[in-house]
C-alpha positions in Angstrom: -9.2 25.4 16.4 -12.2 26.0 16.7 -14.1 27.3 20.0 -16.8 25.2 21.8 -19.3 27.5 20.4 -18.2 27.3 17.0 -18.0 22.9 16.6 -21.6 22.9 15.6 -21.2 25.5 12.9 -18.6 24.2 11.2 -19.7 20.6 11.6 -22.7 22.0 9.1 -20.4 23.9 7.2 -18.6 20.2 6.7 -22.1 18.6 6.2 -23.5 21.1 3.7 -20.8 22.7 1.8 -18.8 19.5 1.1 -17.9 20.9 -2.6 -15.6 23.4 -0.9 -12.0 23.7 0.4 -11.9 22.1 3.7 -8.0 21.2 4.3 -4.9 22.3 2.9 -1.8 19.8 1.9 1.4 21.0 2.8 3.2 18.4 0.8 7.0 18.0 0.8 8.4 21.7 0.2 7.4 25.4 0.8 10.2 26.0 -1.8 8.6 27.0 -5.2 11.5 26.2 -6.9 11.2 22.8 -6.3 7.9 22.3 -7.0 8.7 21.5 -10.5 11.8 19.0 -9.8 9.3 17.2 -7.4 6.4 17.1 -10.3 8.7 15.7 -12.4 9.9 13.1 -10.0 6.7 11.9 -8.9 5.0 11.9 -12.6 8.0 9.6 -13.7 7.8 7.4 -10.3 3.6 7.0 -10.8 4.2 6.2 -14.3 6.9 3.2 -13.9 4.8 2.4 -11.2 1.9 1.5 -13.2 3.3 0.2 -16.5 5.4 -2.0 -14.3 3.0 -3.5 -12.7 0.9 -4.1 -15.6 3.7 -5.7 -17.2 3.7 -8.1 -14.0 -0.2 -8.7 -14.3 0.3 -9.1 -18.7 2.9 -11.2 -18.2 1.0 -13.6 -15.0 -2.0 -13.8 -17.0 -0.9 -14.5 -20.6 1.6 -17.0 -19.3 0.5 -20.3 -18.7 3.1 -21.6 -17.0 2.6 -18.6 -14.6 -1.3 -19.7 -13.5 -0.3 -21.2 -10.3 -1.3 -19.9 -6.8 1.9 -18.0 -6.0 1.5 -15.9 -9.5 -2.2 -15.4 -8.8 -1.5 -13.2 -5.3 1.8 -11.5 -7.4 -0.9 -10.5 -10.0 -3.3 -9.0 -7.2 -0.3 -7.7 -5.5 0.5 -5.6 -8.8 -3.1 -4.4 -9.0 -3.4 -3.2 -5.2 -0.2 -1.4 -6.0 -1.5 0.3 -8.6 -4.4 1.3 -6.8 -2.3 2.4 -3.9 0.1 4.5 -5.7 -3.3 6.0 -7.6 -4.8 6.9 -4.5 -2.5 9.8 -3.3 0.2 10.8 -6.2 -2.3 12.1 -9.1 -4.0 14.2 -6.6 -0.7 15.8 -5.6 0.4 16.3 -9.1 -2.8 18.4 -10.1 -2.4 20.3 -6.6 1.3 20.8 -8.0 0.4 21.5 -11.3 -2.3 24.1 -10.6 -0.2 26.0 -7.7 -2.9 25.2 -5.2 -2.8 23.1 -1.7 -6.6 22.3 -1.9 -8.4 19.3 -1.2 -12.2 19.2 -0.8 -13.3 17.3 2.6 -14.9 14.7 0.3 -11.6 14.6 -1.7 -10.2 13.9 1.7 -12.6 11.3 2.8 -12.1 9.1 -0.3 -8.4 9.1 -0.2 -8.5 7.8 3.9 -10.9 5.0 2.6 -9.0 3.9 -0.4 -5.7 4.3 1.4 -6.9 2.2 4.2 -7.9 -0.6 2.0 -5.1 -0.6 -0.2 -2.0 -0.8 2.1 -3.8 -3.2 4.1 -4.6 -5.1 1.3 -0.6 -5.1 0.7 -0.1 -6.7 4.3 -2.8 -9.5 4.0 -1.5 -10.7 0.3 2.2 -10.3 1.8 0.6 -12.7 4.7 -0.8 -15.5 2.2 1.8 -15.2 0.3 4.2 -16.3 3.0 1.3 -18.9 3.7 2.1 -19.8 0.3 5.2 -20.5 0.3 5.0 -22.1 3.5 2.9 -24.5 2.3 5.1 -25.4 -1.0 8.5 -25.8 0.5 7.3 -27.4 4.2 4.5 -29.2 2.5 5.3 -30.0 -0.9 3.2 -33.3 -1.5 -0.1 -31.1 -0.5 0.7 -28.2 -2.0 -1.7 -28.8 -4.7 -4.5 -30.2 -2.6 -4.1 -27.2 0.3 -3.6 -24.1 -2.2 -6.4 -25.3 -4.4 -8.1 -22.6 -6.8 -11.3 -22.3 -4.7 -9.0 -21.2 -1.3 -6.8 -18.5 -3.5 -9.9 -16.4 -4.4 -11.6 -17.3 -1.3 -8.4 -15.6 0.9 -8.1 -12.2 -1.8 -11.8 -12.1 -1.8 -12.3 -12.5 2.0 -9.4 -10.2 2.7 -11.4 -7.3 0.1 -14.9 -7.5 1.8 -13.2 -7.7 5.9 -11.1 -4.7 5.0 -13.7 -2.7 3.1 -15.8 -2.8 6.2 -12.6 -1.7 8.6 -11.7 1.0 6.3 -16.1 2.4 6.5 -15.9 2.4 10.3 -12.9 4.7 10.5 -14.4 6.8 7.3 -17.8 6.7 9.8 -16.0 7.9 12.8 -14.0 10.5 10.8 -17.3 12.0 9.7 -18.1 12.2 13.3 -15.5 14.9 14.0 -15.5 18.8 13.3 -12.4 20.8 11.4 -11.5 24.0 10.8 -12.3 25.9 7.3 -8.6 25.6 5.7 -7.0 23.4 8.4 -3.6 22.4 7.3 -2.6 18.6 6.6 1.5 18.1 7.2 1.4 15.8 4.6 1.5 15.2 0.8 -2.3 13.3 1.5 -4.8 12.6 3.6 -3.2 10.2 6.2 -6.1 9.0 9.1 -3.7 9.8 12.0 -3.1 13.4 10.7 -6.6 14.2 10.4 -7.2 12.7 13.8 -4.1 15.4 15.4 -5.7 18.3 13.7 -9.3 18.0 14.3 -11.6 20.2 16.6 -13.5 17.7 18.6 -12.1 14.6 20.9 -11.0 11.7 18.6 -10.7 9.3 21.8 -13.2 6.7 20.2 -11.2 7.3 16.9 -7.6 7.0 18.5 -8.8 3.4 20.6 -10.0 2.3 17.0 -7.3 3.3 15.0 -4.7 1.2 17.8 -6.8 -1.6 17.6 -7.1 -1.8 13.8 -3.2 -1.1 13.7 -3.1 -4.1 15.8 -5.0 -6.2 14.2 -3.8 -5.2 10.7 -0.2 -4.7 11.0 0.9 -7.2 14.0 -1.5 -9.9 13.1 -0.2 -10.6 9.5 3.8 -10.0 10.3 3.4 -12.4 13.1 2.2 -14.8 10.3 4.5 -13.8 8.0 7.3 -14.5 10.7 6.1 -17.8 11.4 6.1 -19.1 7.9 9.4 -18.2 7.3 10.6 -19.5 10.8 8.9 -22.9 9.6 10.8 -22.3 6.2 14.0 -21.7 7.2 13.7 -24.5 9.9 12.7 -26.9 7.1 16.0 -25.7 4.9 18.3 -26.5 7.5 16.8 -30.0 7.5 17.7 -30.4 3.9 20.5 -32.5 2.8 21.5 -31.4 -0.5 22.6 -27.5 -1.3 20.9 -27.7 -4.4 17.7 -28.1 -3.1 18.3 -25.6 0.0 19.0 -23.1 -3.0 16.3 -24.4 -5.1 13.7 -23.8 -2.5 14.9 -20.6 -1.2 14.8 -19.2 -4.5 11.2 -19.1 -4.6 10.8 -17.1 -2.1 13.5 -15.0 -2.0 11.8 -11.8 -4.0 8.5 -11.9 -1.8 11.2 -11.9 1.4 13.0 -8.7 -0.2 9.7 -7.1 -0.9 8.1 -8.0 2.9 11.1 -6.5 4.0 11.1 -3.0 2.3 7.5 -3.3 2.9 7.9 -3.0 6.5 11.2 -2.1 6.5 9.6 1.8 5.0 6.9 1.4 6.8 9.0 1.1 10.2 10.6 4.0 9.5 7.7 6.1 9.2 6.1 4.9 12.3 9.5 5.6 14.6 10.7 8.9 12.6 10.4 11.9 15.1 6.8 13.0 16.0 7.6 17.1 16.4 5.6 19.5 14.4 9.0 20.8 13.2 10.1 17.5 11.6 6.7 17.2 9.4 8.6 17.7 6.4 10.9 14.7 6.9 8.0 12.7 8.0 6.2 13.2 4.9 9.6 12.3 2.7 10.0 8.9 4.4 6.1 8.2 3.7 7.3 8.2 0.4 8.9 5.7 0.8 6.7 3.2 1.5 3.9 5.0 -0.1 5.4 5.1 -3.8 8.8 3.6 -3.9 7.9 0.3 -3.0 5.4 -0.4 -5.2 7.2 1.1 -8.0 10.2 -1.1 -6.7 8.4 -4.3 -6.4 7.6 -5.3 -10.4 11.5 -4.7 -10.7 12.4 -7.2 -7.6 9.9 -9.8 -9.0 11.4 -9.4 -12.9 15.1 -9.0 -11.6 14.9 -12.1 -9.3 12.6 -14.2 -10.6 13.2 -15.9 -13.9 9.8 -17.4 -14.3 8.5 -13.7 -14.3 11.8 -12.6 -16.8 11.1 -15.2 -18.6 7.2 -14.8 -19.4 8.1 -10.5 -19.7 10.4 -11.8 -22.4 7.8 -13.4 -24.2 5.1 -11.1 -23.9 7.7 -8.2 -24.5 8.5 -10.4 -27.9 5.0 -10.5 -29.0 4.2 -6.8 -28.7 7.1 -5.5 -30.7 6.0 -7.4 -34.2 2.3 -5.7 -33.5 4.1 -2.0 -33.1 6.2 -2.5 -36.2 
């Protein structure tokens, strides 16, 4: 921590020497013998995540019968998941390979900006997909009218625009703060909450903004998902045919699994111990929602959804002859 008299100097240093290393990412482990294992594990998960989500995108784009609102949102979710995992993992892999923990001030700001956008966009898309299932099951006759292509595109574009401005606000407030050169961040990437904890200057405004944004971007979408599924389950209970219930529920089972995974891992990190010595445990828990969840989403949708499974089969069958 810098004394008050040094804060102005530190601020100028950050502003004028942004190319120099300003932060140290402590990562997941200090044990040098574990670094090759961590590198191989994360490289494998990153590769599977990117390829899996690209396959989902290719399948939904190439199969004409998947050109529906639900799969339009799924395609966007896969794109966001690729961007989400690409915000944090590549830098971690580069640092492990270079035997370094450094991250520059500019790189850290970029990570914060895009991490906020992509994790919130994941949340918004899951909420929109829940609303899509609500309309499809509870108001099937009005589905094509309500979920028209113009509304679908509008919802996605408005989410991108709104979240970009929210993330920019956090970024501008973060740039007001001062940090000691070589400040250690107890994480494997630059997370906003961790940066606020290690700042040398007052973070009151940043903390208030973070709490308000968390409520708006977290609680309201979660409430929307809960409301949608409460209406869906209520509608299912009124169906007399067991076959109709199964068919209706099967259309949202994959989405429900992804929602449970996303919120379950996120809440696990939020309620993890906040003690300084537990930073590695918290960082390891963060891997679940930053890396594992985007990696598992394609498997959930491909294994639990026969339409996606069929489209993937057709896509791969066309690709194999091209290879040979």
